C-alpha positions in Angstrom: 0.2 0.1 0.2 2.6 2.4 1.1 4.5 1.6 -2.3 1.4 2.5 -4.3 1.1 5.5 -2.4 4.8 6.5 -3.2 4.6 6.0 -6.8 1.9 7.9 -7.3 3.6 10.7 -5.5 6.7 10.0 -7.9 4.3 10.2 -10.9 2.6 13.5 -9.9 5.8 14.9 -9.2 7.1 14.0 -13.0 3.6 15.3 -14.1 4.2 18.6 -12.1 7.6 18.7 -13.7 6.7 18.4 -17.0 4.1 21.0 -16.8 6.5 23.6 -15.1 9.1 22.7 -18.0 6.2 23.5 -20.8 5.2 26.7 -19.1 8.9 27.8 -18.8 9.3 26.8 -22.5 6.4 28.9 -23.8 7.6 31.9 -21.6 11.1 31.5 -23.2 9.4 31.3 -26.8 7.9 34.4 -26.1 11.1 36.4 -25.4 12.5 34.8 -28.5 9.6 35.7 -30.7 10.8 39.7 -29.5 14.3 38.5 -31.1 12.8 37.2 -34.2 10.4 40.1 -34.4 13.5 42.5 -34.0 15.3 40.8 -36.7 12.7 40.7 -38.9 11.9 44.3 -38.4 15.4 45.3 -39.0 15.5 43.4 -42.4 11.9 45.1 -43.5 14.0 48.8 -42.5 16.8 48.1 -44.3 15.2 47.2 -47.4 12.8 49.9 -47.1 15.6 52.5 -46.8 18.1 50.6 -49.0 15.6 50.9 -52.0 13.0 53.4 -51.3 14.0 55.9 -48.8 17.8 55.9 -49.0 18.0 59.7 -47.5 17.0 58.1 -44.0 20.3 56.1 -43.7 21.2 57.3 -40.6 17.8 54.9 -39.2 20.1 52.1 -40.2 22.9 53.5 -38.0 20.6 54.0 -34.9 19.9 50.3 -35.5 23.2 49.0 -36.3 24.7 50.6 -32.5 21.1 49.2 -31.1 20.0 52.9 -30.7 16.5 52.6 -31.1 15.1 54.8 -28.3 13.9 57.2 -31.2 11.3 56.8 -33.9 8.8 53.8 -34.1 11.5 51.1 -34.6 10.9 49.9 -31.3 6.8 49.5 -31.1 7.2 47.9 -34.9 9.1 45.2 -32.8 6.7 45.0 -30.0 4.0 44.7 -32.7 5.7 41.8 -34.7 6.7 40.3 -31.5 3.1 40.6 -30.3 1.6 39.1 -33.6 3.8 36.1 -33.5 3.1 35.5 -30.0 -0.7 35.7 -30.4 -0.8 33.4 -33.2 1.4 30.8 -31.6 -0.2 31.0 -27.8 -3.6 30.8 -29.5 -2.9 27.7 -30.9 -1.6 26.4 -27.4 -4.7 27.9 -26.1 -7.2 26.6 -28.1 -5.8 22.9 -27.9 -6.4 22.8 -24.1 -9.0 20.5 -23.6 -10.1 20.7 -19.9 -12.5 23.7 -20.3 -16.1 23.5 -19.8 -18.2 22.3 -22.7 -20.6 24.1 -23.7 -20.0 27.2 -22.2 -22.4 30.2 -21.6 -21.1 33.3 -22.5 -24.0 34.9 -21.5 -23.6 33.8 -18.1 -20.0 35.0 -17.9 -20.7 38.2 -19.1 -23.7 39.0 -16.9 -24.3 42.3 -15.6 -22.1 41.8 -12.3 -19.4 40.2 -14.0 -19.1 43.1 -16.3 -19.3 46.0 -13.2 -16.7 43.8 -11.5 -14.5 43.7 -14.9 -14.9 47.6 -15.4 -14.7 48.9 -11.5 -11.5 46.4 -11.5 -9.9 47.7 -14.3 -10.7 51.1 -14.6 -10.3 51.7 -10.8 -7.1 49.8 -10.5 -5.8 51.9 -13.6 -6.4 55.1 -11.8 -5.1 54.3 -8.3 -1.8 52.2 -9.5 -1.2 55.6 -11.8 -1.4 57.7 -8.6 0.6 55.2 -6.7 3.3 55.8 -9.3 3.5 59.2 -9.6 3.9 59.5 -6.1 6.4 57.3 -5.7 8.1 58.7 -9.0 8.4 62.1 -7.1 9.6 60.3 -4.1 12.4 57.9 -5.7 13.1 59.7 -9.5 16.3 57.4 -9.7 14.3 54.1 -9.6 11.9 55.4 -12.2 15.0 56.4 -15.0 14.6 53.0 -16.7 10.6 53.0 -16.4 10.3 56.6 -18.0 12.9 55.7 -21.1 10.2 52.7 -21.8 7.2 55.3 -21.7 9.1 57.4 -23.7 9.5 54.8 -26.4 5.5 55.2 -27.1 6.1 58.5 -28.6 3.7 60.7 -30.6 6.0 60.1 -33.5 4.3 56.6 -33.8 1.0 57.5 -32.3 -1.2 55.3 -34.6 0.5 52.0 -34.3 1.7 52.5 -30.6 -2.4 53.5 -30.0 -3.4 50.2 -31.9 -0.7 48.0 -30.2 -1.4 49.6 -26.4 -4.8 49.1 -26.9 -5.6 45.9 -29.0 -2.9 43.8 -30.1 -0.6 44.1 -26.9 -3.6 42.7 -24.5 -4.6 40.5 -26.4 -1.3 39.0 -27.3 -0.4 39.2 -23.6 -3.5 37.5 -22.2 -3.2 34.7 -24.5 0.7 34.2 -23.4 0.2 34.7 -19.5 -3.8 33.9 -18.7 -4.2 31.4 -21.5 -0.8 29.2 -22.5 1.0 29.2 -19.3 -1.7 29.6 -17.1 -3.7 26.4 -18.3 -0.4 24.3 -18.2 0.1 25.7 -14.6 -3.5 25.1 -13.3 -3.1 21.4 -14.6 -0.6 20.7 -11.7 -1.2 23.2 -9.1 -4.2 24.9 -7.3 -5.6 27.9 -9.0 -4.2 30.6 -6.7 -0.7 29.0 -6.9 -1.0 28.7 -10.9 -2.4 32.2 -10.8 0.8 33.7 -8.9 3.2 32.0 -11.1 1.9 33.5 -14.4 1.8 36.6 -12.7 5.4 36.7 -11.7 6.3 35.2 -14.8 4.3 38.3 -16.6 6.2 40.5 -14.1 9.4 39.1 -15.3 8.3 39.8 -18.9 8.2 43.4 -19.1 12.0 43.7 -18.0 12.3 46.5 -15.6 11.2 46.7 -11.9 8.4 49.3 -11.9 6.8 47.5 -15.0 7.3 44.2 -13.4 6.3 45.3 -9.9 2.8 46.4 -11.3 2.6 43.9 -14.1 2.7 41.0 -11.3 -0.6 42.6 -9.4 -2.1 43.0 -12.7 -1.6 39.5 -13.8 -3.3 38.6 -10.3 -6.3 40.3 -11.1 -6.5 39.6 -14.6 -5.9 35.7 -13.6 -8.8 35.9 -11.3 -11.1 37.6 -13.9 -10.2 34.7 -16.3 -11.2 32.0 -13.3 -14.1 33.6 -12.2 -15.6 34.4 -15.8 -14.4 31.2 -17.2 -13.5 32.9 -20.5 -10.2 34.8 -21.6 -12.2 37.0 -23.5 -13.2 38.7 -19.8 -9.6 39.5 -19.2 -8.9 40.6 -22.6 -11.7 43.2 -22.2 -10.1 44.2 -18.7 -6.7 44.3 -20.2 -8.1 46.7 -23.1 -9.8 48.9 -20.4 -6.9 48.8 -18.2 -4.7 50.5 -20.6 -7.4 52.9 -22.5 -7.9 54.1 -18.9 -4.3 55.1 -18.9 -4.9 57.2 -22.0 -7.7 58.9 -20.5 -5.8 59.7 -17.3 -3.1 61.4 -19.6 -5.7 63.5 -21.3 -7.2 64.6 -18.0 -3.8 65.3 -16.9 -3.3 67.8 -19.6 -6.1 70.0 -18.1 -4.6 73.3 -16.7 -5.7 75.7 -14.8 -7.5 76.3 -11.2 -9.6 73.4 -11.5 -6.9 70.8 -12.5 -6.2 69.9 -8.8 -9.8 69.5 -8.1 -9.6 67.3 -11.4 -7.2 65.2 -9.9 -8.6 64.8 -6.5 -11.9 63.8 -7.7 -10.4 61.2 -10.2 -8.4 59.4 -7.8 -11.5 59.5 -5.3 -13.2 57.6 -8.0 -10.5 55.5 -8.7 -10.3 54.1 -5.3 -14.0 53.8 -4.9 -14.1 51.4 -8.1 -11.1 49.6 -7.6 -12.8 48.7 -3.8 -15.8 47.8 -5.1 -14.4 45.9 -8.1 -12.1 43.7 -6.2 -14.6 43.0 -3.6 -16.7 41.7 -5.7 -13.9 39.4 -7.6 -12.5 38.3 -4.5 -16.6 37.2 -3.6 -17.0 35.4 -6.8 -13.8 33.9 -6.5 -14.6 32.3 -3.4 -18.0 31.1 -4.4 -16.6 29.2 -7.6 -13.2 27.7 -5.0 -16.3 26.7 -3.0 -18.5 25.5 -5.8 -15.5 23.3 -7.1 -14.4 21.9 -3.5 -18.3 20.4 -3.4 -18.0 19.0 -6.6 
């Protein structure tokens, strides 16, 4: 009897190790996609400059020197990488066979769930932006790399930037982390462990401390939304709302005059209320689903 239990434990460890390796390989694959996208964009840019636009040879010099902080080159690399990862991880996600069938999207996007989704995403973005602003003023040296990343999303390429930030990026990241990676971790771990692991990798994926910390927190919330609703479409929607709210905050912050401080205060207060309401509802629905699974 003891030998049977021991063999089961050993087999389970093997399965868990294999699942973890697969999830990590997907993560490494997503990083390699960025390198592939860089090479693709470099080749396309070289052909374009050499054949069609010989006046802009300095662009090739910037690329050769890895000086891509100026211009739209970096955002194009991110865009191509996101498309490649979306195709690849979309296929991996579709192959996962453990999901509930048939699935009710009407129930998943019930009014209550939509309210939780909206409040968590919009409120979370407002609160996080306020906290980052305060932290940036107190510890400016820590935010140097983060500010450089934000500067890459410049007005020089506003069209492709917004398309990437508001659509392609969120969809791609959700299929990578809350799709392919979370699916595999969830095969071997309880959800809260699987969710923490995918959120950690989501933070590492952003490659700097500040973005990594808030990406980790955002990843936890998005994973919970996926778990509560049962569909990746819900956390894709929340991610798009989160990114879209950041643009709205930037527009509101540009308002000048005597009313500007009051607008900021009201915006922050609204954000806190939305965030508290959204996360409270999300936690409640999460606990309900956990209880149902334990009883089944």
